[in-house]
C-alpha atoms as one frame of an Amber mdcrd trajectory, in Angstrom:
protein
 -12.614  45.239-193.189 -11.232  42.188-191.340 -11.233  42.454-187.563  -7.628
  42.232-186.322  -8.789  40.593-183.113 -10.559  37.885-185.098  -7.432  37.197
-187.175  -5.343  36.927-184.059  -7.766  34.478-182.499  -7.796  32.307-185.632
  -4.011  32.262-185.838  -3.752  31.484-182.122  -6.252  28.618-182.499  -4.333
  27.222-185.407  -1.141  27.281-183.449  -2.789  25.464-180.546  -4.372  22.872
-182.853  -1.151  22.462-184.732   0.748  21.974-181.563  -1.853  19.498-180.335
  -1.596  17.538-183.590   2.202  17.418-183.241   1.870  16.327-179.691  -0.626
  13.618-180.712   1.781  12.362-183.399   4.626  12.429-180.925   2.600  10.372
-178.395   1.548   7.878-181.124   3.938   4.969-180.504   4.236   2.076-182.988
   6.104  -1.216-183.009   6.260  -4.271-185.273   6.563  -7.708-183.774   7.627
 -10.680-185.863   6.083 -13.958-184.741   7.760 -17.220-185.825   6.725 -20.790
-185.129   8.797 -23.722-183.852  12.512 -22.942-184.011  14.723 -25.995-183.720
  18.471 -25.220-183.681  19.566 -28.698-182.518  20.741 -31.855-184.316  21.722
 -31.138-187.930  20.944 -27.459-187.574  23.466 -27.242-184.695  26.083 -29.057
-186.835  25.421 -26.832-189.795  25.822 -23.715-187.799  29.211 -25.010-186.541
  30.278 -25.456-190.144  28.991 -22.079-191.330  28.061 -19.182-189.045  25.674
 -18.163-186.308  23.567 -16.211-188.823  23.322 -19.081-191.370  19.892 -20.388
-190.235  18.226 -17.017-190.964  19.193 -16.879-194.704  17.854 -13.857-196.505
  15.124 -13.401-193.808  17.817 -11.881-191.551  17.418  -8.215-192.584  13.663
  -8.395-191.950  14.176 -10.034-188.531  16.750  -7.340-187.619  14.504  -4.448
-188.545  11.561  -5.555-186.356  11.218  -4.077-182.937  10.819  -7.580-181.483
  10.714 -11.223-182.661   8.991 -13.938-180.732   9.420 -17.697-181.303   8.844
 -21.039-179.738  12.241 -22.403-178.891  11.896 -26.084-179.685  15.301 -27.139
-178.455  17.344 -27.073-175.265  20.602 -25.120-175.165  22.756 -27.451-173.169
  25.753 -29.811-172.889  23.694 -32.207-170.784  23.860 -35.953-171.636  20.926
 -36.785-169.346  18.837 -37.903-172.327  15.178 -38.772-171.665  13.843 -41.943
-173.447  11.582 -40.654-176.210  11.440 -40.674-180.005  13.074 -37.260-180.649
  15.439 -35.342-178.381  16.616 -31.938-179.344  19.566 -29.955-178.064  21.922
 -27.277-179.409  25.133 -26.318-177.650  24.685 -23.110-175.529  26.788 -21.011
-177.884  23.835 -21.135-180.297  22.320 -18.397-178.200  24.344 -16.243-180.605
  22.069 -17.365-183.434  19.068 -16.150-181.500  20.802 -12.869-180.735  21.836
 -12.385-184.377  18.258 -12.967-185.498  16.973 -10.240-183.106  14.968 -12.844
-181.193  13.928 -11.011-178.069  11.369 -13.317-176.463  11.006 -17.143-176.487
   8.442 -19.644-175.288   9.859 -22.577-173.426   6.607 -24.396-172.674   6.809
 -27.333-175.086   7.482 -31.026-175.339  11.258 -30.702-175.812  12.372 -28.568
-172.842  13.119 -31.630-170.675  14.583 -33.747-173.462  17.874 -33.713-171.467
  16.417 -33.775-168.006  16.243 -31.011-165.399  19.944 -30.214-165.915  19.261
 -29.521-169.624  16.366 -27.269-168.761  18.350 -25.469-166.100  21.309 -24.785
-168.438  18.949 -23.564-171.134  17.363 -21.033-168.774  20.768 -19.943-167.454
  22.026 -19.446-171.045  19.042 -17.250-171.885  19.373 -15.236-168.692  23.059
 -14.536-169.266  22.208 -13.218-172.706  19.328 -11.121-171.285  16.925 -12.913
-173.621  13.441 -12.938-172.175  11.559 -16.219-171.829   8.396 -17.718-170.366
   6.883 -21.129-169.957   9.393 -23.171-167.930  11.353 -22.937-164.725  13.034
 -24.623-161.755   9.647 -24.763-160.049   6.003 -23.888-160.797   6.135 -20.238
-159.675   9.079 -19.626-162.024   7.517 -21.580-164.896   4.270 -19.586-164.588
   5.988 -16.205-164.532   5.203 -13.992-167.489   7.968 -12.369-169.486   7.711
  -8.559-169.917   9.647  -6.615-172.478   9.316  -2.998-173.605   9.809  -1.518
-177.075   9.193   2.158-177.925   7.261   2.677-174.653   4.922  -0.221-175.409
   5.044  -3.017-172.859   4.483  -6.563-174.075   3.666  -9.304-171.550   3.870
 -12.964-172.640   2.536 -16.066-170.903   3.908 -19.402-172.095   1.889 -22.617
-171.972   1.711 -26.099-173.434  -0.877 -28.868-173.346   1.941 -31.360-174.242
   3.772 -33.657-171.738   1.549 -33.191-168.616   4.023 -35.291-166.534   6.633
 -32.587-167.173   4.547 -29.979-165.370   6.589 -27.942-162.923   5.527 -28.225
-159.258   6.489 -26.283-156.146   9.616 -28.421-155.825  10.196 -29.894-159.318
  11.542 -28.163-162.464   9.378 -28.331-165.541   7.070 -26.647-168.029   3.977
 -24.471-167.587   1.270 -27.007-168.459  -2.188 -25.716-169.302  -4.983 -28.107
-170.294  -7.102 -26.860-173.163 -10.206 -25.412-171.616  -8.624 -24.485-168.260
  -9.877 -20.918-168.273  -9.609 -20.564-164.470  -5.776 -20.781-164.560  -5.526
 -18.674-167.701  -7.775 -15.905-166.354  -5.911 -15.759-163.040  -2.607 -15.306
-164.927  -4.061 -12.695-167.263  -5.643 -10.712-164.476  -2.312 -10.538-162.635
  -0.607  -9.244-165.812  -3.233  -6.948-167.322  -2.357  -3.715-165.435   1.381
  -4.147-165.917   1.472  -4.187-169.730  -0.127  -2.752-172.855  -0.378  -5.993
-174.823  -0.822  -9.583-173.594   0.503 -12.442-175.707  -0.230 -16.049-174.976
   2.306 -18.331-176.664   0.713 -21.809-176.602   2.275 -25.061-177.754  -0.890
 -27.020-178.235  -2.428 -29.838-180.183  -0.962 -32.705-182.219   1.485 -32.657
-185.101   0.382 -32.119-188.704  -3.153 -31.052-187.842  -4.372 -28.877-190.704
  -7.160 -27.151-188.853  -7.866 -26.439-185.139 -10.716 -28.469-183.740 -13.778
 -26.859-182.185 -12.432 -27.266-178.679  -9.323 -25.248-179.545 -11.406 -22.575
-181.331 -13.730 -22.213-178.374 -10.795 -21.955-175.965  -9.064 -19.379-178.181
 -12.204 -17.201-178.047 -12.425 -17.657-174.292  -8.808 -16.518-173.904  -9.548
 -13.372-175.922 -12.656 -12.738-173.836 -10.459 -13.095-170.685  -8.146 -10.270
-171.859  -5.566 -11.841-174.192  -4.687  -9.636-177.129  -2.652 -12.047-179.315
  -2.641 -15.829-179.334   0.588 -17.243-180.734  -0.130 -20.922-181.413   2.374
 -23.597-182.477   2.979 -27.333-182.310   1.414 -28.747-185.517   4.577 -28.069
-187.615   2.316 -26.656-190.302   0.521 -23.307-190.282  -3.237 -23.065-189.593
  -5.752 -20.338-190.312  -5.840 -16.872-188.697  -8.881 -15.311-187.032  -9.569
 -11.696-186.094 -11.884 -12.013-183.076 -13.162  -8.849-181.428 -10.289  -6.963
-183.045  -7.727  -9.289-181.408  -5.460 -11.708-183.228  -5.607 -15.474-183.116
  -2.836 -17.350-184.945  -3.947 -20.950-184.402  -0.623 -22.327-185.506   2.391
 -20.516-186.915   4.152 -23.660-188.283   7.946 -24.002-188.266  10.443 -21.154
-188.682  13.653 -23.205-189.027  14.575 -26.815-188.353  16.093 -29.992-189.850
  12.754 -31.952-190.204  11.790 -34.307-192.955   9.382 -32.591-195.343   5.942
 -34.094-195.945   4.970 -33.248-199.582   1.222 -33.151-198.876   1.363 -30.673
-195.963   4.611 -28.865-196.892   5.943 -28.389-193.339   8.882 -26.570-194.933
   6.617 -23.594-195.771   5.200 -21.084-193.344   5.393 -17.319-192.614   6.997
 -14.697-190.507   3.850 -13.101-189.053   4.389  -9.315-188.793   2.061  -7.585
-186.376   1.990  -3.800-186.090   0.828  -2.335-182.800   0.146   1.344-182.031
  -0.321   3.131-178.741  -1.995   6.483-178.518  -3.790   6.430-175.203  -5.254
   3.077-176.181  -3.122   0.221-177.592  -4.365  -1.391-180.763  -3.356  -4.095
-183.256  -3.254  -2.120-186.481  -2.543  -4.720-189.106  -0.927  -8.067-189.900
   1.445  -8.792-192.733   2.288 -12.410-193.684   5.751 -12.990-195.117   5.969
 -16.450-196.744   9.072 -18.466-195.771  10.744 -21.664-196.959  13.031 -23.964
-194.975  15.758 -25.784-196.918  19.056 -27.225-195.769  18.583 -26.018-192.126
  18.002 -22.450-193.351  14.888 -20.263-193.664  14.577 -17.949-196.599  11.877
 -15.793-198.160   9.569 -18.052-200.219   9.336 -17.293-203.944   7.488 -18.444
-207.047   5.251 -21.446-206.583   6.106 -21.815-202.894   4.997 -18.254-202.242
   1.732 -18.724-204.159   0.990 -22.060-202.470   1.450 -20.617-199.005  -0.726
 -17.573-199.650  -3.539 -19.529-201.300  -3.509 -22.111-198.531  -3.645 -19.460
-195.848  -6.495 -17.779-197.678  -8.344 -21.103-197.742  -7.694 -21.933-194.100
  -8.574 -18.430-192.856 -11.767 -17.998-194.890 -13.971 -20.073-192.481 -13.064
 -17.570-189.778 -14.130 -14.626-191.925 -10.536 -13.476-192.336  -9.606 -12.105
-195.736  -5.933 -12.523-196.671  -4.849 -10.431-199.707  -2.583 -11.899-202.411
   0.296  -9.955-200.882  -0.371 -11.397-197.435  -2.084  -8.417-195.844  -4.795
  -8.849-193.204  -6.933  -5.901-192.141  -7.994  -5.610-188.517
């Protein structure tokens, strides 16, 4: 005969465990962040938006951008009316109303530390920052002085706090000072500055992203100095390295269960396409993060993209296959396996 007290205890234990499991599931937070590379809305892109719509540059990628909890890009253009053009080969600006394109694309966080933020002088930078602030669009990497340029951006999605530090190793003469507007310059290898910034941020957020505009254009692979510094950044407490500048994507490394995207290529622009390196092809890098006591990067999904006529769309056919195979080849030396459908296991 079954002891009634025993049955009661078993049922009570099941209820407790069931409730605990429900509580665990309830406390298990998850977000997906979309990372895009250089995003240039100026020049012909700006003109094309005027002739079409604010959503035009996102093509059929728009629904995916909108369903992500957060999208992060390198904003490779000023948002300004300034005519204070700086003498250089390429100067990029979009009119400030193109902030609506960023908003429509669910872009929630942008890096400003790059070699185009002062294309139209301090006034162009100042108007860009003001435009972003009025739209409540978070940014890091440039400011009216060095303390502002070095400030991290912190955003929260689904109770997960993301902190981003923006840097560039481009244009050292544009470095912000105590009294001069500019960018947040970081020389490759300067771990002292990086570690100080990370240490100040670590206890305020769940995930630390470094968005770094580094290295020369059209470099197919990071050199050893960049690889070593990427590892040092992770060792210092960085969770995700969001690299850009080359205009073509580079390999991905999973290092100590953290994510290194050496270069994320271009997301949208009006640039001339180089047939050998296919700078019109890249990815939207989808990173899923969970928080259940501890915050972890769960997995990465690569979505191949194709830029054409100032618009990004989902890549298809030969373009899709070329991008996946190339990423597989570039990531293999880092021990990173990329599936044929673009999945990377952590």
